[in-house]
Backbone atoms as SQL, in Angstrom:
CREATE TABLE atoms (id INTEGER PRIMARY KEY, chain TEXT, resi INTEGER, resn TEXT, atom TEXT, x REAL, y REAL, z REAL);
INSERT INTO atoms VALUES
  (1, 'A', 1, 'UNK', 'N', -34.621, 25.288, 28.727),
  (2, 'A', 1, 'UNK', 'CA', -33.922, 24.148, 28.158),
  (3, 'A', 1, 'UNK', 'C', -34.933, 23.041, 27.930),
  (4, 'A', 2, 'UNK', 'N', -34.945, 22.518, 26.742),
  (5, 'A', 2, 'UNK', 'CA', -35.836, 21.413, 26.441),
  (6, 'A', 2, 'UNK', 'C', -35.183, 20.127, 26.932),
  (7, 'A', 3, 'UNK', 'N', -35.864, 19.419, 27.840),
  (8, 'A', 3, 'UNK', 'CA', -35.276, 18.207, 28.398),
  (9, 'A', 3, 'UNK', 'C', -35.941, 16.940, 27.890),
  (10, 'A', 4, 'UNK', 'N', -36.984, 17.064, 27.092),
  (11, 'A', 4, 'UNK', 'CA', -37.637, 15.882, 26.553),
  (12, 'A', 4, 'UNK', 'C', -36.743, 15.165, 25.560),
  (13, 'A', 5, 'UNK', 'N', -36.749, 13.846, 25.590),
  (14, 'A', 5, 'UNK', 'CA', -35.937, 13.048, 24.679),
  (15, 'A', 5, 'UNK', 'C', -36.692, 11.798, 24.275),
  (16, 'A', 6, 'UNK', 'N', -36.101, 11.062, 23.359),
  (17, 'A', 6, 'UNK', 'CA', -36.746, 9.849, 22.882),
  (18, 'A', 6, 'UNK', 'C', -36.755, 8.742, 23.924),
  (19, 'A', 7, 'UNK', 'N', -35.728, 8.678, 24.751),
  (20, 'A', 7, 'UNK', 'CA', -35.674, 7.612, 25.744),
  (21, 'A', 7, 'UNK', 'C', -35.339, 8.172, 27.119),
  (22, 'A', 8, 'UNK', 'N', -35.617, 7.380, 28.114),
  (23, 'A', 8, 'UNK', 'CA', -35.369, 7.796, 29.492),
  (24, 'A', 8, 'UNK', 'C', -33.883, 8.033, 29.736),
  (25, 'A', 9, 'UNK', 'N', -33.033, 7.187, 29.189),
  (26, 'A', 9, 'UNK', 'CA', -31.592, 7.342, 29.414),
  (27, 'A', 9, 'UNK', 'C', -31.073, 8.656, 28.830),
  (28, 'A', 10, 'UNK', 'N', -31.648, 9.094, 27.705),
  (29, 'A', 10, 'UNK', 'CA', -31.252, 10.386, 27.128),
  (30, 'A', 10, 'UNK', 'C', -31.645, 11.531, 28.051),
  (31, 'A', 11, 'UNK', 'N', -32.832, 11.459, 28.630),
  (32, 'A', 11, 'UNK', 'CA', -33.277, 12.505, 29.561),
  (33, 'A', 11, 'UNK', 'C', -32.363, 12.562, 30.774),
  (34, 'A', 12, 'UNK', 'N', -32.004, 11.395, 31.294),
  (35, 'A', 12, 'UNK', 'CA', -31.130, 11.338, 32.470),
  (36, 'A', 12, 'UNK', 'C', -29.757, 11.908, 32.137),
  (37, 'A', 13, 'UNK', 'N', -29.243, 11.592, 30.959),
  (38, 'A', 13, 'UNK', 'CA', -27.936, 12.111, 30.543),
  (39, 'A', 13, 'UNK', 'C', -27.970, 13.631, 30.442),
  (40, 'A', 14, 'UNK', 'N', -29.051, 14.190, 29.894),
  (41, 'A', 14, 'UNK', 'CA', -29.175, 15.644, 29.788),
  (42, 'A', 14, 'UNK', 'C', -29.248, 16.277, 31.172),
  (43, 'A', 15, 'UNK', 'N', -30.029, 15.689, 32.061),
  (44, 'A', 15, 'UNK', 'CA', -30.172, 16.218, 33.409),
  (45, 'A', 15, 'UNK', 'C', -28.838, 16.160, 34.144),
  (46, 'A', 16, 'UNK', 'N', -28.126, 15.038, 34.006),
  (47, 'A', 16, 'UNK', 'CA', -26.825, 14.903, 34.657),
  (48, 'A', 16, 'UNK', 'C', -25.841, 15.947, 34.139),
  (49, 'A', 17, 'UNK', 'N', -25.889, 16.224, 32.844),
  (50, 'A', 17, 'UNK', 'CA', -25.002, 17.244, 32.264),
  (51, 'A', 17, 'UNK', 'C', -25.330, 18.618, 32.838),
  (52, 'A', 18, 'UNK', 'N', -26.612, 18.907, 33.011),
  (53, 'A', 18, 'UNK', 'CA', -27.003, 20.180, 33.612),
  (54, 'A', 18, 'UNK', 'C', -26.477, 20.304, 35.040),
  (55, 'A', 19, 'UNK', 'N', -26.493, 19.207, 35.779),
  (56, 'A', 19, 'UNK', 'CA', -25.969, 19.229, 37.141),
  (57, 'A', 19, 'UNK', 'C', -24.470, 19.504, 37.150),
  (58, 'A', 20, 'UNK', 'N', -23.744, 18.919, 36.205),
  (59, 'A', 20, 'UNK', 'CA', -22.299, 19.145, 36.107),
  (60, 'A', 20, 'UNK', 'C', -22.010, 20.607, 35.768),
  (61, 'A', 21, 'UNK', 'N', -22.767, 21.156, 34.826),
  (62, 'A', 21, 'UNK', 'CA', -22.586, 22.563, 34.451),
  (63, 'A', 21, 'UNK', 'C', -22.848, 23.466, 35.647),
  (64, 'A', 22, 'UNK', 'N', -23.916, 23.175, 36.376),
  (65, 'A', 22, 'UNK', 'CA', -24.238, 23.970, 37.562),
  (66, 'A', 22, 'UNK', 'C', -23.098, 23.913, 38.572),
  (67, 'A', 23, 'UNK', 'N', -22.543, 22.732, 38.766),
  (68, 'A', 23, 'UNK', 'CA', -21.440, 22.560, 39.709),
  (69, 'A', 23, 'UNK', 'C', -20.198, 23.330, 39.246),
  (70, 'A', 24, 'UNK', 'N', -19.911, 23.284, 37.951),
  (71, 'A', 24, 'UNK', 'CA', -18.743, 23.985, 37.410),
  (72, 'A', 24, 'UNK', 'C', -18.882, 25.502, 37.550),
  (73, 'A', 25, 'UNK', 'N', -20.067, 26.013, 37.339),
  (74, 'A', 25, 'UNK', 'CA', -20.282, 27.457, 37.413),
  (75, 'A', 25, 'UNK', 'C', -20.293, 27.970, 38.844),
  (76, 'A', 26, 'UNK', 'N', -20.776, 27.152, 39.749),
  (77, 'A', 26, 'UNK', 'CA', -20.824, 27.547, 41.148),
  (78, 'A', 26, 'UNK', 'C', -21.650, 28.802, 41.350),
  (79, 'A', 27, 'UNK', 'N', -21.122, 29.735, 42.126),
  (80, 'A', 27, 'UNK', 'CA', -21.873, 30.962, 42.426),
  (81, 'A', 27, 'UNK', 'C', -21.877, 31.945, 41.260),
  (82, 'A', 28, 'UNK', 'N', -21.107, 31.661, 40.205),
  (83, 'A', 28, 'UNK', 'CA', -21.098, 32.539, 39.029),
  (84, 'A', 28, 'UNK', 'C', -22.377, 32.386, 38.214),
  (85, 'A', 29, 'UNK', 'N', -23.097, 31.299, 38.434),
  (86, 'A', 29, 'UNK', 'CA', -24.339, 31.054, 37.704),
  (87, 'A', 29, 'UNK', 'C', -25.449, 31.928, 38.282),
  (88, 'A', 30, 'UNK', 'N', -26.123, 32.648, 37.404),
  (89, 'A', 30, 'UNK', 'CA', -27.223, 33.519, 37.824),
  (90, 'A', 30, 'UNK', 'C', -28.419, 33.232, 36.933),
  (91, 'A', 31, 'UNK', 'N', -29.560, 32.979, 37.556),
  (92, 'A', 31, 'UNK', 'CA', -30.791, 32.757, 36.801),
  (93, 'A', 31, 'UNK', 'C', -31.686, 33.965, 36.999),
  (94, 'A', 32, 'UNK', 'N', -31.847, 34.797, 35.969),
  (95, 'A', 32, 'UNK', 'CA', -32.627, 36.022, 36.124),
  (96, 'A', 32, 'UNK', 'C', -34.137, 35.818, 36.082),
  (97, 'A', 33, 'UNK', 'N', -34.602, 34.631, 35.761),
  (98, 'A', 33, 'UNK', 'CA', -36.032, 34.377, 35.693),
  (99, 'A', 33, 'UNK', 'C', -36.695, 35.148, 34.570),
  (100, 'A', 34, 'UNK', 'N', -37.869, 35.703, 34.838),
  (101, 'A', 34, 'UNK', 'CA', -38.627, 36.428, 33.815),
  (102, 'A', 34, 'UNK', 'C', -37.915, 37.690, 33.340),
  (103, 'A', 35, 'UNK', 'N', -37.035, 38.236, 34.146),
  (104, 'A', 35, 'UNK', 'CA', -36.315, 39.451, 33.765),
  (105, 'A', 35, 'UNK', 'C', -35.475, 39.236, 32.508),
  (106, 'A', 36, 'UNK', 'N', -35.062, 38.018, 32.251),
  (107, 'A', 36, 'UNK', 'CA', -34.233, 37.727, 31.078),
  (108, 'A', 36, 'UNK', 'C', -34.981, 38.009, 29.786),
  (109, 'A', 37, 'UNK', 'N', -36.289, 37.930, 29.812),
  (110, 'A', 37, 'UNK', 'CA', -37.090, 38.108, 28.610),
  (111, 'A', 37, 'UNK', 'C', -37.482, 39.558, 28.355),
  (112, 'A', 38, 'UNK', 'N', -37.236, 40.431, 29.299),
  (113, 'A', 38, 'UNK', 'CA', -37.554, 41.849, 29.123),
  (114, 'A', 38, 'UNK', 'C', -36.702, 42.496, 28.036),
  (115, 'A', 39, 'UNK', 'N', -35.549, 41.940, 27.730),
  (116, 'A', 39, 'UNK', 'CA', -34.672, 42.524, 26.708),
  (117, 'A', 39, 'UNK', 'C', -35.280, 42.400, 25.315),
  (118, 'A', 40, 'UNK', 'N', -36.265, 41.542, 25.151),
  (119, 'A', 40, 'UNK', 'CA', -36.899, 41.346, 23.854),
  (120, 'A', 40, 'UNK', 'C', -38.084, 42.280, 23.624),
  (121, 'A', 41, 'UNK', 'N', -38.434, 43.041, 24.631),
  (122, 'A', 41, 'UNK', 'CA', -39.558, 43.975, 24.504),
  (123, 'A', 41, 'UNK', 'C', -39.078, 45.303, 23.961),
  (124, 'A', 42, 'UNK', 'N', -39.999, 46.053, 23.392),
  (125, 'A', 42, 'UNK', 'CA', -39.647, 47.374, 22.841),
  (126, 'A', 42, 'UNK', 'C', -39.288, 48.345, 23.928);
């Protein structure tokens, strides 16, 4: 996720939204790390 923005308040708003999403998903959220990119290989 690209978190860079034009102003600090925009970055904070994006980060806060990510925290809300994480909270909503709870334990259903899974981060596969580098394994997620293996699907793009031959």
